[in-house]
KEVEXGU-595871 format. One line per field, with one value per residue: residue number from 0; chain; y, x, z of N, C-alpha, C in turn. Coordinates in Angstrom, 1 decimal. Each point is the difference from the previous one (the first is absolute). Layout:
N
pos = c(NUM, ...)
unit = c(A, ...)
n_north = c(Y, ...)
n_east = c(X, ...)
n_up = c(Z, ...)
ca_north = c(Y, ...)
ca_east = c(X, ...)
ca_up = c(Z, ...)
c_north = c(Y, ...)
c_east = c(X, ...)
c_up = c(Z, ...)
END
This chain:
89
pos = c(0, 1, 2, 3, 4, 5, 6, 7, 8, 9, 10, 11, 12, 13, 14, 15, 16, 17, 18, 19, 20, 21, 22, 23, 24, 25, 26, 27, 28, 29, 30, 31, 32, 33, 34, 35, 36, 37, 38, 39, 40, 41, 42, 43, 44, 45, 46, 47, 48, 49, 50, 51, 52, 53, 54, 55, 56, 57, 58, 59, 60, 61, 62, 63, 64, 65, 66, 67, 68, 69, 70, 71, 72, 73, 74, 75, 76, 77, 78, 79, 80, 81, 82, 83, 84, 85, 86, 87, 88)
unit = c(A, A, A, A, A, A, A, A, A, A, A, A, A, A, A, A, A, A, A, A, A, A, A, A, A, A, A, A, A, A, A, A, A, A, A, A, A, A, A, A, A, A, A, A, A, A, A, A, A, A, A, A, A, A, A, A, A, A, A, A, A, A, A, A, A, A, A, A, A, A, A, A, A, A, A, A, A, A, A, A, A, A, A, A, A, A, A, A, A)
n_north = c(155.4, -0.7, 1.5, -0.3, -1.7, 0.0, 1.7, -0.8, -1.2, 0.3, 1.2, -1.0, -0.6, 1.2, 0.3, -1.1, -0.5, 1.0, 0.4, -1.2, -1.3, -0.7, 1.3, 0.4, -0.9, 0.2, 0.8, -0.8, -1.1, 0.6, 1.1, -1.2, 0.0, -0.5, -1.8, 1.6, -1.2, -0.8, 1.2, 1.0, -0.5, 0.3, 1.1, 0.5, -0.3, 0.5, 0.9, -0.7, -0.7, 1.1, 1.0, -1.0, -0.6, 1.0, 0.1, -1.4, 0.6, 1.4, -0.6, -0.9, 1.6, 0.2, -1.0, -0.3, 1.2, 0.5, 0.5, 0.4, -1.5, 0.0, 1.3, 0.1, -1.4, 0.2, 0.9, -0.3, -1.3, 0.4, 0.2, -1.3, -0.2, 1.4, -0.2, -1.5, 0.4, 1.1, -1.4, -0.7, -0.5)
n_east = c(55.9, -0.6, 0.9, 1.4, 0.4, 0.2, 0.5, 1.1, 0.2, 0.5, 1.0, 0.4, 0.0, 0.6, 1.4, 0.3, -0.4, 0.5, -1.7, 0.0, -0.6, 1.2, 0.8, -0.3, -0.2, 0.9, 0.0, -1.0, 1.3, 1.4, -0.3, 0.0, 0.9, -0.6, 0.1, 1.0, -0.5, -1.4, -0.5, 0.9, -0.1, -1.1, 0.3, -0.4, -1.0, -1.0, 0.7, 0.9, -1.3, -0.9, 0.6, -0.3, -1.4, 0.1, 0.3, -0.8, -1.0, 0.7, 0.1, -1.5, -1.0, 0.8, -0.3, -1.6, 0.2, 0.4, 0.6, 1.0, -0.9, -0.2, 0.7, 0.4, 0.0, 0.5, 0.2, 0.4, 0.1, 0.8, 0.7, 0.1, -0.2, 0.6, 0.6, -0.3, 0.4, 0.7, 0.0, -0.6, -1.4)
n_up = c(126.6, -1.5, 0.8, -0.9, -0.1, 1.0, 0.2, -1.3, 0.3, 0.9, -0.1, -1.5, 0.8, 1.1, -0.5, -0.4, 1.1, 0.1, 0.7, 0.0, -0.7, 0.6, 0.5, -1.7, -1.0, 0.8, -0.8, -1.1, -0.1, 0.2, -0.7, -0.5, 0.6, 1.4, -1.7, 0.7, 1.1, 0.1, -0.4, 1.1, 0.8, -0.5, -0.2, 1.1, 0.1, -0.5, 0.5, 1.3, -0.7, -0.9, 0.6, 0.7, -0.9, -0.4, 0.9, 0.0, -0.7, 0.9, 1.3, 0.1, -0.3, 1.2, 0.3, -0.3, 0.6, -1.1, 1.1, -0.9, -0.5, 1.7, 0.1, -1.5, 0.7, 1.1, -0.3, -0.8, 0.9, 1.1, -1.3, -1.0, 1.1, -0.2, -1.3, 0.9, 1.2, -0.5, -0.8, 1.1, 0.2)
ca_north = c(0.9, 1.5, 0.8, 1.6, -1.0, 0.0, 1.3, 0.5, -0.8, 1.1, 1.0, -0.6, -0.6, 0.4, 0.5, -0.5, 0.6, 1.0, -0.5, -1.6, -0.5, -0.3, 0.9, 0.6, -1.0, 0.0, 1.4, 0.1, -0.6, 0.1, 0.7, -1.2, -0.4, 0.7, -0.8, 0.3, -0.3, -1.3, 0.4, 0.0, -2.2, -0.7, 0.8, -0.2, -2.5, -0.3, 1.1, -0.7, -1.5, 0.2, 0.3, -1.5, -0.3, 1.0, 0.3, -0.9, -0.2, 0.6, -0.3, -0.8, 0.5, 1.1, -1.1, -0.7, 0.7, 0.9, 1.2, 1.4, -0.3, -0.4, 1.0, 0.0, -0.7, 0.5, 1.3, -0.4, 0.1, 1.4, 1.3, -0.5, 0.3, 1.0, 0.3, -0.3, 0.6, 1.1, 0.3, -1.3, 0.7)
ca_east = c(-1.2, 0.4, -1.1, -0.4, -1.1, -1.1, -0.3, -1.0, -1.6, -1.3, -1.4, -0.1, -1.9, -0.9, -0.9, -0.8, -0.6, -1.3, -0.5, 0.4, -1.0, 0.2, -0.1, -1.6, -0.2, 0.4, -0.3, -1.2, -0.1, -0.4, -1.7, -1.4, 0.2, 0.6, 1.0, 0.7, 1.6, -0.1, 0.2, 1.7, 0.3, -0.4, 0.3, 1.8, 0.2, -0.1, 1.1, 0.8, 0.3, 0.4, 1.5, 0.8, 0.1, 0.4, 1.8, 0.5, -0.2, 1.0, 1.5, 0.0, 0.5, 1.1, 1.1, -0.2, -0.4, 1.1, -1.1, -0.1, -0.8, -0.9, -0.2, -0.3, -1.3, -1.3, 0.4, -0.6, -1.3, -0.4, -0.4, -1.5, -0.9, -0.4, -0.6, -0.7, -1.0, 0.0, -0.8, -1.4, -1.0)
ca_up = c(-1.2, -0.6, 0.0, -0.2, -0.8, 0.8, 0.4, -1.7, -0.2, 0.7, -0.6, -1.0, 0.1, 0.6, -1.1, -0.9, 0.7, 0.9, -1.1, -0.7, 0.0, 1.3, 1.0, 0.1, 0.5, 1.0, 0.5, 0.2, 1.6, 1.0, -0.5, 0.7, 1.4, 1.5, 0.2, -1.3, 0.3, -0.9, -1.1, -0.6, 0.2, -1.5, -1.4, 0.4, -0.5, -1.6, -0.6, 0.5, -0.8, -1.3, 0.0, 0.7, -1.2, -0.9, 0.7, 0.5, -1.8, -0.8, 0.6, -1.5, -1.0, -0.4, -0.4, -1.3, -1.0, 0.8, 0.6, -1.1, -1.0, 0.7, 0.2, -1.1, -0.3, 1.1, -0.3, -1.4, 0.9, 1.0, -1.1, -1.0, 1.3, -0.1, -1.3, -0.7, 0.6, -0.2, -0.8, 0.3, 0.0)
c_north = c(1.4, 1.0, 0.7, -0.5, 0.4, 0.8, 0.3, -1.1, 0.6, 0.7, 0.2, -0.5, 0.3, 2.1, -0.9, -0.6, 0.9, 0.6, -0.6, -0.3, -0.8, 0.9, 0.0, -1.4, -0.7, 1.5, -0.6, -1.1, 0.4, 1.4, -1.0, -0.6, 0.9, -0.3, 0.3, -0.9, -1.1, 0.4, 0.4, -1.3, -0.5, 0.6, -0.9, -1.3, 0.4, 0.9, -0.8, -1.1, 0.2, 0.6, -1.4, -0.1, 0.5, -0.3, -1.3, -0.7, 0.5, -0.8, -1.5, -0.1, 0.6, -1.4, -0.4, 1.4, 1.7, 0.9, 1.2, -0.3, -0.2, 1.2, 0.7, -0.4, 0.6, 1.3, -0.2, -0.5, 0.8, 1.3, -0.8, -0.3, 1.1, 0.5, -1.0, 0.3, 1.5, -0.3, -1.1, 1.2, 0.1)
c_east = c(0.8, -1.2, -0.9, -1.5, -1.3, -0.6, -1.2, -0.9, -1.2, -0.1, -0.3, -1.7, -0.5, -0.9, -1.0, -1.5, -1.0, -0.3, -0.8, -1.5, -0.2, -0.6, -1.4, -1.0, 0.0, -1.1, -1.4, -0.5, -0.8, -0.9, -0.8, 0.0, 0.4, 1.7, 1.0, 1.7, 0.0, 0.5, 1.2, 0.8, -0.2, 1.0, 2.0, 0.7, -0.1, 0.7, 1.0, 0.1, 0.0, 1.6, 0.8, 0.0, 0.8, 1.5, 0.1, 0.1, 0.7, 1.6, 0.0, 0.5, 0.8, 1.3, 0.1, 0.0, 1.3, -0.7, -0.2, -0.8, -1.2, -0.4, -1.2, -1.1, -1.2, -0.3, -1.4, -1.7, -0.8, -0.7, -1.3, -0.8, -0.4, -0.9, -1.4, -1.1, -0.6, -1.0, -0.8, -0.8, -0.6)
c_up = c(-0.3, 0.1, -1.5, -1.5, 1.0, -0.1, -1.2, 0.0, 1.1, -0.4, -1.2, 0.1, 0.9, -0.8, -0.9, 0.1, 0.4, -1.6, -0.6, 0.1, 1.7, 0.4, 0.4, 1.0, 1.9, 0.8, 0.0, 1.0, 1.2, 0.6, 0.5, 1.1, 0.9, 0.8, -0.6, 0.3, -0.9, -1.7, -0.1, 0.3, -1.4, -0.7, 0.5, -0.3, -1.6, -0.8, 0.0, -1.0, -0.8, 0.1, -0.2, -1.3, -1.0, 0.6, -0.6, -1.8, -0.8, 0.0, -1.1, -1.6, -0.4, -0.3, -1.2, -1.6, 0.4, 0.5, -0.8, -0.6, 0.8, -0.2, -0.6, -0.6, 1.1, -0.3, -1.0, 0.0, 0.4, -1.1, 0.0, 1.0, 0.2, -1.0, -0.2, 1.4, -0.8, -1.7, 0.2, 0.1, 1.3)
END
């Protein structure tokens, strides 16, 4: 286990998810029910599946595309989505 990679990934993703729409969706779902445990399990499973898909897709794409370029492509797409959200009505 590469603990440096583990902790840098954990901290980066944890900070990126704070205040994210996913967190607000989980908050709303939990507020609308008394079955908090069901919401918690659903959130954990959904985020685990999404993360697994991201990791596997990243590994696959890292083989096809130089990671340096992949970092630039993903960063550019992220910024483009931000502009699209800001400029949409």
